A tleap script that builds the chain and sets N, CA, C and O, in Angstrom:
source leaprc.protein.ff14SB
mol = sequence {
  NMET ASP PHE SER LYS SER LYS PRO ALA VAL
  THR LYS GLY GLN MET ASN TYR GLU ALA ASN
  HIE LEU LYS LYS LYS LEU LYS THR PHE ASP
  PRO GLU LYS PHE LYS GLU ILE ASN ALA LEU
  LYS ASN PHE ASP ALA HIE PRO MET PHE LYS
  VAL TRP LYS LYS VAL LEU LYS ILE GLY LYS
  LEU PHE SER LEU SER CPHE
}
set mol.1.N position { 27.094 19.639 -14.302 }
set mol.1.CA position { 25.695 20.115 -13.978 }
set mol.1.C position { 25.611 20.264 -12.484 }
set mol.1.O position { 26.262 19.563 -11.710 }
set mol.2.N position { 24.801 21.185 -12.127 }
set mol.2.CA position { 24.609 21.410 -10.580 }
set mol.2.C position { 23.274 20.888 -10.266 }
set mol.2.O position { 22.257 21.404 -10.729 }
set mol.3.N position { 23.263 19.781 -9.416 }
set mol.3.CA position { 21.988 19.345 -8.997 }
set mol.3.C position { 21.748 19.567 -7.480 }
set mol.3.O position { 20.975 18.886 -6.804 }
set mol.4.N position { 22.476 20.566 -7.038 }
set mol.4.CA position { 22.227 20.911 -5.645 }
set mol.4.C position { 20.940 21.469 -5.243 }
set mol.4.O position { 20.561 21.352 -4.078 }
set mol.5.N position { 20.206 22.099 -6.172 }
set mol.5.CA position { 18.908 22.590 -5.850 }
set mol.5.C position { 17.692 21.735 -6.251 }
set mol.5.O position { 16.549 22.138 -6.033 }
set mol.6.N position { 17.947 20.532 -6.848 }
set mol.6.CA position { 16.956 19.559 -7.161 }
set mol.6.C position { 16.603 18.872 -6.000 }
set mol.6.O position { 17.435 18.556 -5.149 }
set mol.7.N position { 15.253 18.591 -5.909 }
set mol.7.CA position { 14.739 17.798 -4.659 }
set mol.7.C position { 14.029 16.489 -5.308 }
set mol.7.O position { 13.291 16.597 -6.287 }
set mol.8.N position { 14.258 15.469 -4.799 }
set mol.8.CA position { 13.373 14.168 -5.239 }
set mol.8.C position { 12.048 14.414 -4.563 }
set mol.8.O position { 11.967 14.990 -3.479 }
set mol.9.N position { 11.089 13.993 -5.190 }
set mol.9.CA position { 9.636 14.250 -5.052 }
set mol.9.C position { 8.987 13.047 -4.354 }
set mol.9.O position { 9.293 11.897 -4.670 }
set mol.10.N position { 8.207 13.292 -3.527 }
set mol.10.CA position { 7.322 12.219 -2.706 }
set mol.10.C position { 5.817 12.657 -2.581 }
set mol.10.O position { 5.489 13.834 -2.426 }
set mol.11.N position { 4.949 11.635 -2.658 }
set mol.11.CA position { 3.639 12.312 -2.451 }
set mol.11.C position { 3.311 12.108 -0.913 }
set mol.11.O position { 4.012 11.506 -0.100 }
set mol.12.N position { 2.139 12.715 -0.694 }
set mol.12.CA position { 1.656 12.578 0.883 }
set mol.12.C position { 1.259 11.053 0.966 }
set mol.12.O position { 1.613 10.424 1.963 }
set mol.13.N position { 0.566 10.448 0.001 }
set mol.13.CA position { 0.282 8.993 0.006 }
set mol.13.C position { 1.495 8.205 0.373 }
set mol.13.O position { 1.409 7.436 1.331 }
set mol.14.N position { 2.631 8.315 -0.295 }
set mol.14.CA position { 3.851 7.561 -0.154 }
set mol.14.C position { 4.423 7.735 1.259 }
set mol.14.O position { 5.002 6.860 1.902 }
set mol.15.N position { 4.175 9.002 1.650 }
set mol.15.CA position { 4.750 9.370 3.238 }
set mol.15.C position { 3.785 8.600 4.221 }
set mol.15.O position { 4.251 8.125 5.257 }
set mol.16.N position { 2.524 8.477 3.930 }
set mol.16.CA position { 1.621 7.673 4.833 }
set mol.16.C position { 1.914 6.277 4.829 }
set mol.16.O position { 1.880 5.605 5.860 }
set mol.17.N position { 2.227 5.774 3.606 }
set mol.17.CA position { 2.639 4.440 3.447 }
set mol.17.C position { 3.785 4.090 4.278 }
set mol.17.O position { 3.767 3.149 5.073 }
set mol.18.N position { 4.869 4.925 4.068 }
set mol.18.CA position { 6.280 4.644 4.781 }
set mol.18.C position { 6.068 4.828 6.393 }
set mol.18.O position { 6.705 4.150 7.199 }
set mol.19.N position { 5.220 5.698 6.733 }
set mol.19.CA position { 4.850 5.902 8.137 }
set mol.19.C position { 4.190 4.666 8.729 }
set mol.19.O position { 4.583 4.181 9.790 }
set mol.20.N position { 3.265 4.208 8.083 }
set mol.20.CA position { 2.579 2.946 8.517 }
set mol.20.C position { 3.584 1.857 8.448 }
set mol.20.O position { 3.618 1.103 9.421 }
set mol.21.N position { 4.349 1.656 7.540 }
set mol.21.CA position { 5.368 0.609 7.451 }
set mol.21.C position { 6.340 0.665 8.480 }
set mol.21.O position { 6.735 -0.410 8.932 }
set mol.22.N position { 6.828 1.799 8.963 }
set mol.22.CA position { 7.674 2.067 9.885 }
set mol.22.C position { 6.983 1.682 11.330 }
set mol.22.O position { 7.625 1.064 12.179 }
set mol.23.N position { 5.711 2.071 11.525 }
set mol.23.CA position { 5.176 1.696 12.681 }
set mol.23.C position { 4.983 0.176 12.830 }
set mol.23.O position { 5.199 -0.322 13.935 }
set mol.24.N position { 4.656 -0.473 11.967 }
set mol.24.CA position { 4.315 -1.967 11.841 }
set mol.24.C position { 5.693 -2.540 12.399 }
set mol.24.O position { 5.626 -3.324 13.346 }
set mol.25.N position { 6.855 -2.223 11.910 }
set mol.25.CA position { 8.250 -2.771 12.312 }
set mol.25.C position { 8.519 -2.385 13.624 }
set mol.25.O position { 9.042 -3.210 14.373 }
set mol.26.N position { 8.234 -1.202 14.051 }
set mol.26.CA position { 8.535 -0.850 15.496 }
set mol.26.C position { 7.623 -1.464 16.498 }
set mol.26.O position { 7.949 -1.543 17.682 }
set mol.27.N position { 6.504 -1.892 16.050 }
set mol.27.CA position { 5.376 -2.512 16.887 }
set mol.27.C position { 6.126 -3.867 17.506 }
set mol.27.O position { 6.117 -4.226 18.683 }
set mol.28.N position { 6.767 -4.505 16.393 }
set mol.28.CA position { 7.335 -5.761 16.685 }
set mol.28.C position { 8.725 -5.725 17.450 }
set mol.28.O position { 9.009 -6.491 18.371 }
set mol.29.N position { 9.608 -4.666 16.911 }
set mol.29.CA position { 11.011 -4.784 17.304 }
set mol.29.C position { 11.448 -3.835 18.467 }
set mol.29.O position { 12.415 -4.065 19.194 }
set mol.30.N position { 10.609 -2.715 18.568 }
set mol.30.CA position { 10.867 -1.497 19.511 }
set mol.30.C position { 9.491 -1.176 20.015 }
set mol.30.O position { 8.918 -0.224 19.486 }
set mol.31.N position { 8.914 -1.811 20.923 }
set mol.31.CA position { 7.283 -1.282 21.357 }
set mol.31.C position { 7.479 -0.011 22.195 }
set mol.31.O position { 6.471 0.686 22.315 }
set mol.32.N position { 8.528 0.383 22.756 }
set mol.32.CA position { 8.511 1.643 23.372 }
set mol.32.C position { 8.511 2.816 22.400 }
set mol.32.O position { 7.834 3.829 22.570 }
set mol.33.N position { 9.329 2.598 21.358 }
set mol.33.CA position { 9.493 3.580 20.392 }
set mol.33.C position { 8.109 3.512 19.505 }
set mol.33.O position { 7.660 4.557 19.035 }
set mol.34.N position { 7.552 2.456 19.324 }
set mol.34.CA position { 6.255 2.327 18.494 }
set mol.34.C position { 5.252 3.273 19.273 }
set mol.34.O position { 4.537 4.029 18.616 }
set mol.35.N position { 5.177 3.253 20.688 }
set mol.35.CA position { 4.196 4.096 21.530 }
set mol.35.C position { 4.494 5.533 21.177 }
set mol.35.O position { 3.587 6.356 21.049 }
set mol.36.N position { 5.783 5.834 21.017 }
set mol.36.CA position { 6.144 7.345 20.975 }
set mol.36.C position { 5.579 7.866 19.390 }
set mol.36.O position { 4.890 8.864 19.174 }
set mol.37.N position { 6.024 7.005 18.509 }
set mol.37.CA position { 5.749 7.238 17.186 }
set mol.37.C position { 4.296 7.298 16.897 }
set mol.37.O position { 3.788 8.258 16.317 }
set mol.38.N position { 3.688 6.352 17.271 }
set mol.38.CA position { 2.221 6.136 17.194 }
set mol.38.C position { 1.347 7.323 17.643 }
set mol.38.O position { 0.214 7.479 17.188 }
set mol.39.N position { 1.857 8.090 18.475 }
set mol.39.CA position { 1.163 9.284 19.181 }
set mol.39.C position { 1.281 10.480 18.239 }
set mol.39.O position { 0.586 11.477 18.433 }
set mol.40.N position { 2.191 10.402 17.165 }
set mol.40.CA position { 2.391 11.469 16.322 }
set mol.40.C position { 1.169 11.627 15.297 }
set mol.40.O position { 0.785 10.577 14.783 }
set mol.41.N position { 0.682 12.503 15.029 }
set mol.41.CA position { -0.335 12.830 14.140 }
set mol.41.C position { 0.171 12.988 12.604 }
set mol.41.O position { -0.515 12.603 11.657 }
set mol.42.N position { 1.489 13.617 12.456 }
set mol.42.CA position { 1.994 13.888 11.154 }
set mol.42.C position { 3.497 13.675 11.237 }
set mol.42.O position { 4.214 13.923 12.206 }
set mol.43.N position { 3.805 13.243 10.223 }
set mol.43.CA position { 5.287 13.019 9.860 }
set mol.43.C position { 5.724 14.105 8.827 }
set mol.43.O position { 5.041 14.378 7.839 }
set mol.44.N position { 6.951 14.723 9.138 }
set mol.44.CA position { 7.417 15.599 8.208 }
set mol.44.C position { 8.558 14.949 7.268 }
set mol.44.O position { 9.332 14.095 7.699 }
set mol.45.N position { 8.582 15.345 6.186 }
set mol.45.CA position { 9.534 14.689 5.159 }
set mol.45.C position { 11.010 15.425 5.451 }
set mol.45.O position { 10.985 16.602 5.811 }
set mol.46.N position { 12.084 14.852 5.324 }
set mol.46.CA position { 13.320 15.348 5.268 }
set mol.46.C position { 13.435 16.632 4.413 }
set mol.46.O position { 12.768 16.600 3.379 }
set mol.47.N position { 14.073 17.634 4.620 }
set mol.47.CA position { 14.016 18.920 3.716 }
set mol.47.C position { 14.557 18.712 2.429 }
set mol.47.O position { 14.347 19.484 1.494 }
set mol.48.N position { 15.256 17.677 2.353 }
set mol.48.CA position { 15.770 17.256 0.848 }
set mol.48.C position { 14.604 17.019 -0.073 }
set mol.48.O position { 14.708 17.278 -1.272 }
set mol.49.N position { 13.414 16.497 0.487 }
set mol.49.CA position { 12.283 16.082 -0.496 }
set mol.49.C position { 11.371 17.218 -0.615 }
set mol.49.O position { 11.211 18.037 0.289 }
set mol.50.N position { 10.748 17.256 -1.801 }
set mol.50.CA position { 9.620 18.052 -2.187 }
set mol.50.C position { 8.360 17.056 -1.989 }
set mol.50.O position { 8.261 16.002 -2.617 }
set mol.51.N position { 7.457 17.488 -1.091 }
set mol.51.CA position { 6.254 16.677 -0.873 }
set mol.51.C position { 5.102 17.176 -1.795 }
set mol.51.O position { 4.660 18.317 -1.658 }
set mol.52.N position { 4.611 16.304 -2.752 }
set mol.52.CA position { 3.473 16.789 -3.529 }
set mol.52.C position { 2.208 16.320 -2.674 }
set mol.52.O position { 2.183 15.191 -2.184 }
set mol.53.N position { 1.198 17.191 -2.519 }
set mol.53.CA position { 0.096 16.966 -1.824 }
set mol.53.C position { -0.936 15.997 -2.555 }
set mol.53.O position { -1.647 15.237 -1.897 }
set mol.54.N position { -0.989 16.061 -3.998 }
set mol.54.CA position { -1.937 15.285 -4.729 }
set mol.54.C position { -1.194 14.865 -6.041 }
set mol.54.O position { -0.209 15.480 -6.448 }
set mol.55.N position { -1.687 13.864 -6.627 }
set mol.55.CA position { -1.341 13.507 -8.038 }
set mol.55.C position { -2.831 13.340 -8.652 }
set mol.55.O position { -3.740 12.650 -8.191 }
set mol.56.N position { -2.844 14.134 -9.789 }
set mol.56.CA position { -4.032 14.121 -10.578 }
set mol.56.C position { -3.815 13.244 -11.824 }
set mol.56.O position { -2.778 13.265 -12.487 }
set mol.57.N position { -4.894 12.466 -12.086 }
set mol.57.CA position { -4.757 11.501 -13.193 }
set mol.57.C position { -5.736 12.213 -14.337 }
set mol.57.O position { -6.949 12.388 -14.217 }
set mol.58.N position { -4.949 12.562 -15.422 }
set mol.58.CA position { -5.614 13.038 -16.598 }
set mol.58.C position { -5.478 12.172 -17.768 }
set mol.58.O position { -4.402 12.214 -18.365 }
set mol.59.N position { -6.389 11.404 -18.185 }
set mol.59.CA position { -6.364 10.561 -19.278 }
set mol.59.C position { -5.486 9.484 -18.962 }
set mol.59.O position { -5.591 8.795 -17.947 }
set mol.60.N position { -4.368 9.309 -20.101 }
set mol.60.CA position { -3.364 8.453 -19.970 }
set mol.60.C position { -2.153 9.036 -19.241 }
set mol.60.O position { -1.234 8.315 -18.851 }
set mol.61.N position { -2.177 10.434 -19.059 }
set mol.61.CA position { -1.064 10.940 -18.488 }
set mol.61.C position { -1.357 11.405 -17.092 }
set mol.61.O position { -2.495 11.705 -16.733 }
set mol.62.N position { -0.195 11.464 -16.233 }
set mol.62.CA position { -0.273 11.894 -14.911 }
set mol.62.C position { 0.205 13.479 -14.832 }
set mol.62.O position { 1.286 13.829 -15.306 }
set mol.63.N position { -0.578 14.273 -14.278 }
set mol.63.CA position { -0.219 15.613 -13.962 }
set mol.63.C position { 0.026 15.907 -12.461 }
set mol.63.O position { -0.909 15.737 -11.678 }
set mol.64.N position { 1.187 16.323 -12.030 }
set mol.64.CA position { 1.567 16.389 -10.663 }
set mol.64.C position { 1.413 17.704 -10.279 }
set mol.64.O position { 1.808 18.559 -11.072 }
set mol.65.N position { 0.851 18.102 -9.075 }
set mol.65.CA position { 0.690 19.383 -8.597 }
set mol.65.C position { 1.067 19.387 -7.100 }
set mol.65.O position { 0.917 18.449 -6.317 }
set mol.66.N position { 1.608 20.665 -6.826 }
set mol.66.CA position { 1.898 20.799 -5.407 }
set mol.66.C position { 1.644 22.183 -4.892 }
set mol.66.O position { 1.845 22.448 -3.706 }
savepdb mol mol.pdb
quit
């Protein structure tokens, strides 16, 4: 099987969570890098990921859209 074209998915919410987690760690361990990262408005995902903008809940099933 060729998996070279498949991309793991991540939601915008997960990206925000990870960015905030990184900032919290940097604030403690590398204040200078924290200042640099904290000034950024948006984080881009690595190209290997497909970013889903939203997750819609429909009944008991989840429908994912991007």
